[in-house]
C-alpha positions as CSV (number, residue, x, y, z in Angstrom):
1,M,6.8,218.3,111.1
2,V,8.6,221.2,109.6
3,D,8.8,224.3,111.8
4,V,10.9,227.3,112.3
5,K,12.7,227.8,115.6
6,F,14.2,231.2,115.9
7,A,15.5,230.4,119.3
8,S,18.0,228.0,117.7
9,L,19.7,231.1,116.2
10,K,20.7,232.2,119.6
11,S,22.0,228.8,120.6
12,T,24.3,228.6,117.6
13,K,27.8,229.7,118.6
14,P,29.8,232.1,116.4
15,H,32.4,229.4,115.7
16,E,29.7,227.2,114.2
17,Y,28.7,230.0,111.8
18,A,32.3,230.4,110.9
19,L,32.6,226.7,110.2
20,R,29.7,226.8,107.9
21,F,31.1,229.8,106.0
22,L,34.5,228.1,105.8
23,F,33.0,225.0,104.3
24,G,30.9,227.0,101.9
25,G,33.9,229.0,100.8
26,I,36.0,225.9,100.3
27,V,33.4,224.3,98.1
28,T,33.0,227.6,96.1
29,V,36.7,228.1,95.6
30,T,37.1,224.4,94.6
31,A,34.3,224.8,92.1
32,G,36.0,227.9,90.7
33,I,39.3,226.0,90.3
34,I,37.6,223.1,88.6
35,A,35.8,225.5,86.3
36,K,39.0,227.2,85.4
37,R,40.7,223.9,84.6
38,F,37.8,221.9,83.0
39,G,35.3,224.6,81.9
40,P,32.2,226.3,83.5
41,G,29.9,223.3,82.7
42,I,32.0,221.0,84.9
43,G,32.7,223.6,87.5
44,G,29.0,224.4,87.8
45,L,28.3,220.8,88.7
46,F,30.6,221.1,91.7
47,L,29.1,224.4,92.6
48,A,25.7,222.7,93.0
49,F,27.2,220.7,95.8
50,P,25.3,221.6,99.0
51,A,28.2,223.7,100.4
52,I,27.3,223.9,104.0
53,F,26.0,220.3,104.3
54,P,29.1,218.8,105.9
55,A,29.3,221.5,108.5
56,S,25.5,221.3,109.2
57,A,25.4,217.6,109.6
58,T,28.3,217.7,112.0
59,L,26.7,220.5,114.0
60,I,23.3,218.8,114.1
61,E,24.9,215.6,115.4
62,D,26.8,217.5,118.1
63,H,23.7,219.5,119.2
64,E,21.5,216.4,119.4
65,K,24.1,214.5,121.2
66,Q,24.7,217.3,123.7
67,N,20.9,217.7,124.4
68,K,20.6,214.0,125.2
69,Q,23.7,214.1,127.4
70,E,22.4,217.0,129.4
71,A,19.3,214.9,130.1
72,G,21.6,212.1,131.3
73,Y,21.5,209.8,128.3
74,D,24.1,208.8,125.6
75,G,23.1,210.9,122.6
76,T,25.3,209.2,120.0
77,R,22.5,207.3,118.3
78,R,20.1,210.3,118.4
79,G,22.8,212.6,116.9
80,R,23.5,210.1,114.1
81,I,19.8,209.8,113.3
82,A,19.3,213.6,113.2
83,A,22.3,214.0,110.9
84,G,21.0,211.2,108.7
85,L,17.6,212.9,108.4
86,D,19.4,216.1,107.4
87,A,21.4,214.1,104.8
88,A,18.2,212.6,103.4
89,G,16.7,216.1,103.1
90,T,19.8,217.3,101.3
91,C,19.5,214.4,98.9
92,L,15.9,215.3,98.1
93,G,16.9,218.9,97.5
94,A,19.8,217.8,95.3
95,V,17.5,215.7,93.1
96,A,15.2,218.7,92.7
97,L,18.3,220.7,91.8
98,L,18.8,218.4,88.8
99,L,15.4,219.5,87.5
100,F,16.4,223.1,88.1
101,A,19.5,222.5,85.9
102,F,17.6,220.9,83.1
103,V,15.0,223.7,83.0
104,I,17.8,226.3,82.9
105,Y,19.6,224.3,80.2
106,G,16.4,223.9,78.1
107,L,15.0,227.4,78.4
108,L,18.0,229.8,78.7
109,P,18.9,230.1,75.1
110,S,15.4,230.9,74.0
111,Q,13.8,232.7,76.9
112,A,14.5,235.8,78.9
113,P,17.0,235.1,81.8
114,F,14.5,236.3,84.5
115,L,11.7,234.0,83.2
116,T,14.1,231.1,82.9
117,L,15.3,231.6,86.5
118,A,11.7,231.9,87.7
119,A,10.6,228.8,85.9
120,A,13.6,226.8,87.1
121,S,13.1,228.0,90.7
122,L,9.5,227.1,90.6
123,A,10.3,223.6,89.2
124,W,12.9,223.1,92.0
125,L,10.5,224.2,94.7
126,T,7.6,222.1,93.4
127,L,9.7,218.9,93.1
128,S,11.4,219.5,96.5
129,V,8.0,219.8,98.2
130,L,6.6,216.8,96.3
131,L,9.6,214.6,97.2
132,W,9.4,215.8,100.8
133,F,5.7,214.7,101.0
134,L,6.5,211.4,99.3
135,A,9.4,210.7,101.7
136,K,7.1,211.6,104.7
137,R,4.6,209.0,103.6
138,I,7.2,206.2,103.4
């Protein structure tokens, strides 16, 4: 079940936020360097990489492991499963991001930029939710 836990914002330590920003910045700078060298089309592909995923997966694994250890259990397996679920969700979002890119590519030259962005965002959201529901059923 998808839910929002605002209490987890308080449990996240400042260095964990810094790690996420660092990973995001590294991916963005790398995409910029690639774009400068190989052109914006190729650089944009790298910019689409889920920038904070590596940090998030690591932090999720650590949190789950720590929660189980506090209860007196070895949380290694639980941490890996939680990180794996996060990775699966990231993959679903990335697949939907391809649709976003195709809609932008197809509509941008002929439509107003705002309408193109709105259509691409709606396509991404729709496919992301559809893929999530399909994955939930499997």
